[in-house]
Backbone as CSV, one residue per row, in Angstrom:
resi,resn,N_x,N_y,N_z,CA_x,CA_y,CA_z,C_x,C_y,C_z
1,MET,91.546,93.245,46.908,91.980,94.702,46.302,92.402,95.443,47.628
2,ARG,91.340,95.240,48.197,91.348,96.573,49.473,92.777,95.827,50.390
3,ALA,93.088,94.266,50.333,94.366,94.015,51.298,95.255,94.468,50.680
4,SER,95.568,93.814,49.150,96.674,94.638,48.863,96.984,96.312,48.842
5,ILE,95.891,97.092,48.870,96.444,98.388,49.519,96.507,98.627,50.761
6,LEU,96.425,97.744,51.693,96.349,97.702,53.273,97.950,97.242,53.231
7,ARG,98.249,96.225,52.777,99.548,95.821,52.499,100.794,96.701,52.179
8,THR,100.376,97.085,50.787,101.359,98.014,50.397,101.273,99.200,51.265
9,ALA,100.245,100.142,52.065,100.680,101.009,52.735,101.761,100.466,54.000
10,GLY,101.107,99.842,54.667,101.933,98.853,55.961,103.437,99.245,55.343
11,SER,103.709,98.587,54.432,104.898,98.611,53.493,106.076,99.738,53.576
12,VAL,105.184,100.979,53.043,105.393,102.066,52.663,105.916,102.788,54.430
13,CYS,104.980,102.642,55.406,105.128,103.384,56.666,106.290,102.234,57.183
14,LEU,106.261,101.014,57.300,107.812,100.544,57.465,108.730,100.952,56.998
15,LEU,109.010,101.192,55.690,110.116,101.449,54.800,110.293,103.097,55.395
16,LEU,109.344,104.207,55.867,109.606,105.336,56.183,110.039,105.292,57.581
17,PHE,109.551,104.238,58.485,110.142,104.244,59.920,111.767,103.768,59.898
18,TYR,112.185,102.775,58.805,113.525,102.401,58.650,114.252,103.846,58.341
19,ALA,113.903,104.543,57.115,114.313,105.484,57.003,114.660,106.767,57.963
20,TRP,113.734,107.080,58.842,113.611,108.102,59.565,114.829,107.343,60.825
21,ALA,114.783,106.081,61.180,115.652,105.353,62.364,117.088,105.638,61.659
22,MET,117.349,105.320,60.396,118.443,105.025,59.997,119.308,106.600,59.384
23,PHE,118.487,107.608,58.841,119.013,108.964,58.755,118.243,109.843,59.158
24,PRO,117.867,110.141,60.760,116.975,111.323,61.273,117.122,112.434,60.958
25,PRO,116.204,113.407,60.988,116.658,114.580,60.726,117.959,115.269,61.691
26,PRO,118.456,116.466,61.007,119.385,116.966,62.345,118.826,117.364,63.203
27,ALA,119.846,117.550,64.357,119.209,117.749,65.607,119.532,119.414,65.819
28,ASP,119.006,120.008,66.462,119.471,121.419,67.081,120.492,121.478,67.541
29,PRO,121.299,122.201,66.797,122.870,122.146,67.655,122.740,122.916,69.133
30,THR,122.008,123.373,69.107,122.037,124.385,70.410,121.374,123.421,71.392
31,GLU,120.629,122.558,71.476,120.002,121.313,72.198,121.604,120.450,72.319
32,LEU,121.743,120.199,71.260,122.953,119.263,71.270,124.126,119.811,72.459
33,ASN,124.682,121.038,72.231,126.025,121.742,72.894,125.160,121.469,74.545
34,GLU,123.900,122.117,74.437,123.378,122.176,76.234,123.572,121.019,76.618
35,ALA,123.088,119.918,75.969,123.454,118.453,76.601,124.578,117.995,76.498
36,ARG,125.338,118.328,75.809,126.904,117.273,76.029,127.746,118.458,77.033
37,GLU,127.371,119.676,77.076,128.005,120.295,78.367,127.443,119.806,79.617
38,SER,126.100,119.801,79.884,125.799,118.782,81.138,126.271,117.919,81.252
39,THR,126.195,116.923,80.478,126.642,115.240,80.538,128.327,115.588,80.827
40,ALA,129.142,116.713,80.333,130.459,116.431,80.600,130.635,116.850,81.864
41,GLU,129.996,117.533,82.132,130.061,117.909,83.922,129.683,116.959,84.449
42,ARG,129.111,115.783,84.457,129.279,114.576,84.996,129.989,113.739,84.851
43,ILE,130.357,113.719,83.643,131.399,112.621,83.289,132.856,113.278,84.320
44,ALA,132.781,114.487,84.624,134.273,114.944,85.475,134.122,114.505,86.755
45,SER,133.017,114.240,87.123,132.883,113.665,88.492,132.595,112.144,88.364
46,HIS,132.216,111.461,87.261,132.149,109.832,87.319,132.653,109.767,86.049
47,PRO,134.158,109.933,85.711,134.365,109.078,84.505,134.238,107.751,83.721
48,ASP,134.264,107.236,85.185,133.679,105.617,84.275,132.059,105.361,84.375
49,ASN,131.379,106.100,84.193,129.716,106.076,84.017,129.626,105.660,82.604
50,VAL,129.280,104.478,82.340,129.181,104.235,81.035,127.719,104.885,79.962
51,ASP,126.780,104.850,80.792,125.530,105.555,80.595,126.306,106.840,79.786
52,LEU,126.912,107.558,80.600,127.223,109.026,80.183,128.048,108.847,79.121
53,LEU,128.542,108.311,78.832,130.037,108.224,77.761,129.060,107.798,76.563
54,LEU,127.966,106.812,76.383,127.523,106.769,75.419,126.328,107.953,75.132
55,LEU,126.149,108.576,75.993,125.127,109.821,75.456,126.280,110.841,74.868
56,VAL,127.355,111.052,75.357,128.197,111.993,74.687,128.572,111.601,73.100
57,GLY,128.658,110.224,73.481,129.295,109.558,71.622,127.892,109.347,70.885
58,LEU,126.794,109.394,71.495,125.501,109.066,70.608,125.527,110.926,70.095
59,SER,125.592,112.241,70.900,125.174,113.611,70.821,125.987,113.894,69.445
60,TYR,127.624,113.469,69.717,128.726,113.790,68.768,128.149,112.843,67.020
61,GLN,127.701,111.697,67.556,127.333,110.847,66.485,126.112,111.783,65.575
62,ARG,125.157,112.098,66.311,123.861,112.687,65.828,124.209,113.976,64.881
63,GLU,125.202,114.547,65.558,125.666,115.930,64.950,126.640,115.893,63.651
64,GLY,127.078,114.221,63.430,127.744,114.401,62.274,129.277,114.196,62.672
65,ASN,129.638,114.814,63.885,131.412,114.655,64.250,131.814,113.330,65.053
66,PHE,132.368,112.450,63.868,132.117,111.249,63.870,133.635,110.741,64.577
67,VAL,134.396,111.742,64.179,135.863,111.578,65.222,135.825,111.567,66.817
68,GLU,135.214,112.717,67.379,134.720,112.726,68.306,133.788,111.884,69.135
69,ALA,133.022,111.395,68.077,131.776,110.271,68.793,132.685,109.205,68.907
70,ARG,133.550,108.684,68.369,134.397,107.804,68.919,135.141,107.483,69.909
71,LYS,135.295,108.462,70.576,136.272,108.415,71.674,135.734,108.021,73.087
72,PRO,134.229,108.898,73.060,134.051,107.949,74.343,133.163,106.657,74.168
73,LEU,132.660,106.429,72.629,131.971,105.068,72.447,133.296,103.802,72.914
74,GLU,134.372,104.093,72.381,135.807,103.157,72.670,135.763,103.346,73.935
75,ARG,136.108,104.181,74.722,136.478,104.174,76.106,134.860,103.610,76.857
76,GLY,133.767,103.409,76.213,132.909,102.828,77.237,132.913,101.301,76.726
77,VAL,133.489,100.855,75.481,133.849,99.392,74.981,134.845,98.777,75.893
78,LYS,135.963,99.613,76.045,136.974,99.446,76.991,136.187,98.783,78.596
79,LEU,135.434,99.738,78.769,135.043,99.860,80.213,133.753,98.673,80.243
80,ALA,132.981,98.358,79.387,132.024,97.475,79.235,131.658,96.484,78.267
81,PRO,132.609,95.957,77.858,132.709,95.192,76.713,131.311,94.637,76.577
82,ALA,130.556,94.122,77.403,129.587,93.420,76.849,128.076,94.334,76.891
83,TYR,128.365,95.624,77.156,127.501,96.574,76.435,127.301,97.133,75.281
84,THR,126.252,95.930,74.596,126.201,96.124,73.064,125.898,97.549,72.500
85,ASP,125.206,98.219,73.091,124.775,99.705,72.900,126.088,100.446,72.002
86,PHE,127.136,100.050,72.917,128.554,100.698,72.225,128.855,100.122,70.893
87,HIS,128.598,98.937,70.838,129.305,98.245,69.750,128.242,98.629,68.304
88,SER,126.760,98.719,68.740,126.006,99.124,67.591,126.104,100.880,67.338
89,ALA,126.477,101.525,68.407,126.968,102.945,67.971,128.117,103.093,67.224
90,LEU,129.080,102.425,67.445,130.263,102.347,66.625,130.171,101.870,65.337
91,GLY,129.372,100.898,65.396,128.966,100.590,63.803,128.446,101.606,63.012
92,MET,127.316,102.498,63.706,126.888,103.398,63.190,127.548,104.458,62.394
93,VAL,128.632,104.814,63.663,129.572,105.549,63.386,130.168,105.467,62.237
94,ALA,130.866,104.025,62.237,131.739,103.538,60.858,131.013,103.545,59.613
95,GLU,129.554,102.953,59.787,128.582,103.043,58.544,128.303,104.469,57.755
96,ALA,128.498,105.631,58.846,128.285,106.817,58.541,129.574,107.535,57.769
97,GLN,130.743,107.393,58.533,132.049,107.261,57.870,132.234,107.172,56.435
98,ALA,131.981,105.541,56.467,132.106,104.969,55.032,131.264,105.421,53.815
99,ARG,129.630,105.973,54.274,129.107,106.526,53.539,129.816,108.200,53.209
100,MET,130.198,108.767,54.111,130.400,110.095,53.862,131.692,110.029,52.695
101,THR,132.641,109.288,52.988,133.854,108.697,51.842,133.015,108.721,50.714
102,ARG,132.313,107.479,50.566,131.783,107.292,49.093,131.245,108.583,48.670
103,VAL,130.347,109.092,49.170,130.007,110.585,48.643,130.993,111.619,48.201
104,SER,131.898,111.726,49.267,132.867,112.947,49.002,134.214,112.402,48.056
105,ALA,133.993,110.971,47.825,135.301,110.602,46.422,134.732,111.274,45.509
106,PRO,136.028,111.311,44.344,136.073,111.960,43.082,135.119,110.464,42.120
107,ALA,134.428,111.064,41.210,134.121,110.345,40.108,134.861,109.108,39.950
108,GLY,134.456,107.946,39.795,135.214,106.874,38.950,136.314,106.255,40.047
109,THR,136.267,106.602,41.495,137.051,106.309,42.449,136.039,104.685,42.897
110,PRO,136.666,103.589,43.111,135.738,102.560,43.718,135.205,102.660,45.016
Protein backbone atom coordinates (compact mmCIF):
# COMPACT_ATOMS: atom_id res chain seq x y z
CA MET A 1 0.00 0.00 0.00
CA ARG A 2 2.77 2.42 0.93
CA ALA A 3 4.60 1.77 -2.38
CA SER A 4 1.38 2.48 -4.26
CA ILE A 5 0.98 5.81 -2.48
CA LEU A 6 4.60 6.76 -3.22
CA ARG A 7 4.21 5.80 -6.89
CA THR A 8 1.05 7.91 -7.14
CA ALA A 9 2.74 10.86 -5.42
CA GLY A 10 5.68 10.58 -7.81
CA SER A 11 3.34 10.54 -10.80
CA VAL A 12 1.50 13.60 -9.51
CA CYS A 13 4.79 15.47 -9.01
CA LEU A 14 5.90 14.58 -12.54
CA LEU A 15 2.56 15.75 -13.95
CA LEU A 16 2.78 19.05 -12.04
CA PHE A 17 6.33 19.63 -13.29
CA TYR A 18 5.23 18.97 -16.88
CA ALA A 19 2.29 21.38 -16.50
CA TRP A 20 4.59 24.05 -15.12
CA ALA A 21 7.08 23.57 -17.97
CA MET A 22 4.41 23.66 -20.69
CA PHE A 23 2.27 26.43 -19.19
CA PRO A 24 4.49 28.61 -16.98
CA PRO A 25 2.94 31.43 -14.97
CA PRO A 26 2.97 34.81 -16.71
CA ALA A 27 6.22 36.69 -16.31
CA ASP A 28 6.37 40.20 -14.91
CA PRO A 29 5.98 42.51 -17.96
CA THR A 30 8.38 45.07 -16.46
CA GLU A 31 11.14 42.48 -16.16
CA LEU A 32 10.53 41.25 -19.70
CA ASN A 33 10.67 44.77 -21.13
CA GLU A 34 13.88 45.60 -19.26
CA ALA A 35 15.52 42.37 -20.38
CA ARG A 36 14.38 42.86 -23.97
CA GLU A 37 15.64 46.47 -24.09
CA SER A 38 19.02 45.43 -22.72
CA THR A 39 19.24 42.57 -25.22
CA ALA A 40 18.12 44.81 -28.10
CA GLU A 41 21.03 47.15 -27.38
CA ARG A 42 23.44 44.23 -27.57
CA ILE A 43 21.83 42.91 -30.76
CA ALA A 44 22.28 46.33 -32.38
CA SER A 45 26.04 45.95 -31.99
CA HIS A 46 26.07 42.16 -32.61
CA PRO A 47 23.19 41.42 -35.03
CA ASP A 48 24.31 37.85 -35.75
CA ASN A 49 24.63 36.73 -32.13
CA VAL A 50 22.35 33.71 -32.06
CA ASP A 51 22.21 33.53 -28.27
CA LEU A 52 20.82 37.05 -28.09
CA LEU A 53 18.31 36.30 -30.85
CA LEU A 54 17.13 33.27 -28.89
CA LEU A 55 16.70 35.34 -25.71
CA VAL A 56 14.61 37.96 -27.49
CA GLY A 57 12.47 35.35 -29.20
CA LEU A 58 11.87 33.50 -25.94
CA SER A 59 10.97 36.72 -24.13
CA TYR A 60 8.29 37.50 -26.72
CA GLN A 61 7.09 33.91 -26.58
CA ARG A 62 6.86 34.01 -22.79
CA GLU A 63 4.88 37.25 -23.06
CA GLY A 64 2.46 35.65 -25.52
CA ASN A 65 3.50 37.88 -28.43
CA PHE A 66 3.95 35.02 -30.89
CA VAL A 67 4.18 37.13 -34.05
CA GLU A 68 7.16 39.07 -32.67
CA ALA A 69 8.68 35.89 -31.22
CA ARG A 70 8.92 34.31 -34.66
CA LYS A 71 11.13 37.06 -36.14
CA PRO A 72 14.32 36.57 -34.09
CA LEU A 73 13.75 32.80 -33.87
CA GLU A 74 13.46 32.43 -37.65
CA ARG A 75 16.55 34.63 -38.12
CA GLY A 76 18.38 32.38 -35.69
CA VAL A 77 17.41 29.29 -37.71
CA LYS A 78 18.84 30.92 -40.84
CA LEU A 79 22.09 31.85 -39.08
CA ALA A 80 22.54 28.59 -37.17
CA PRO A 81 20.36 25.80 -38.59
CA ALA A 82 21.98 23.18 -36.33
CA TYR A 83 21.11 25.13 -33.15
CA THR A 84 18.12 23.04 -32.09
CA ASP A 85 16.90 25.49 -29.45
CA PHE A 86 15.55 27.70 -32.24
CA HIS A 87 13.59 24.82 -33.73
CA SER A 88 12.22 23.89 -30.31
CA ALA A 89 11.20 27.48 -29.57
CA LEU A 90 9.51 27.84 -32.96
CA GLY A 91 7.63 24.62 -32.29
CA MET A 92 6.43 25.98 -28.94
CA VAL A 93 5.33 29.20 -30.62
CA ALA A 94 3.43 27.28 -33.31
CA GLU A 95 1.79 25.07 -30.69
CA ALA A 96 0.76 28.06 -28.59
CA GLN A 97 -0.65 29.85 -31.65
CA ALA A 98 -2.64 26.76 -32.60
CA ARG A 99 -3.96 26.46 -29.05
CA MET A 100 -4.99 30.13 -29.08
CA THR A 101 -6.74 29.62 -32.43
CA ARG A 102 -8.68 26.63 -31.09
CA VAL A 103 -9.69 28.54 -27.96
CA SER A 104 -10.86 31.59 -29.90
CA ALA A 105 -12.65 29.61 -32.66
CA PRO A 106 -16.45 29.84 -32.64
CA ALA A 107 -18.32 26.83 -31.26
CA GLY A 108 -18.78 24.07 -33.82
CA THR A 109 -15.67 25.02 -35.81
CA PRO A 110 -13.28 22.07 -36.30
